[in-house]
C-alpha positions as CSV (number, residue, x, y, z in Angstrom):
1,M,16.3,-5.8,2.8
2,Q,17.4,-4.8,-0.9
3,F,15.7,-7.8,-2.7
4,I,12.4,-7.0,-0.8
5,L,12.4,-3.5,-2.3
6,L,13.3,-5.2,-5.7
7,Y,10.4,-7.6,-5.6
8,V,8.3,-4.9,-4.6
9,M,9.2,-2.8,-7.4
10,W,8.7,-5.8,-9.8
11,L,5.4,-5.9,-8.0
12,T,4.3,-2.5,-9.1
13,V,5.6,-3.0,-12.9
14,L,3.2,-5.6,-13.1
15,L,0.3,-4.0,-11.7
16,S,1.1,-1.2,-13.7
17,A,1.0,-2.9,-17.0
18,W,-2.1,-4.6,-15.9
19,K,-4.1,-1.3,-15.1
20,G,-1.5,1.7,-15.4
21,P,-0.9,4.0,-18.6
22,R,1.9,2.2,-21.2
23,G,4.4,5.3,-20.5
24,L,4.3,4.6,-16.9
25,T,4.6,1.0,-17.3
26,I,8.0,1.2,-19.6
27,T,9.7,3.9,-17.4
28,L,9.3,1.5,-14.1
29,F,10.6,-1.6,-16.0
30,L,13.6,0.1,-17.3
31,V,14.0,1.5,-13.7
32,A,13.7,-1.9,-12.1
33,C,15.9,-3.5,-15.0
34,V,18.7,-1.0,-14.0
35,L,18.2,-1.9,-10.2
36,N,18.5,-5.3,-11.3
37,V,21.7,-5.4,-12.9
38,A,23.2,-2.7,-10.4
39,L,22.2,-5.4,-7.7
40,F,23.6,-8.2,-9.3
41,A,27.0,-5.8,-10.5
42,H,27.2,-5.4,-6.4
43,H,26.8,-8.7,-5.7
44,A,28.6,-10.4,-8.2
45,T,31.8,-8.3,-7.6
46,T,32.5,-8.9,-4.4
47,K,35.4,-11.0,-3.3
48,L,34.3,-14.2,-1.7
49,N,37.2,-15.3,1.5
50,L,36.9,-19.1,1.1
51,S,39.4,-21.3,2.9
52,F,39.8,-25.2,2.0
């Protein structure tokens, strides 16, 4: 679910870049980048329980 929302956020950024004002596009881009890094950090710091 989190990834779908992130993809929708990037779609909004692309549509804003195509037709929206420049300030809104830059703001949405920065928000999407922060959310991307936060989601990566959330998943990258999760410990995997592997048993070999």
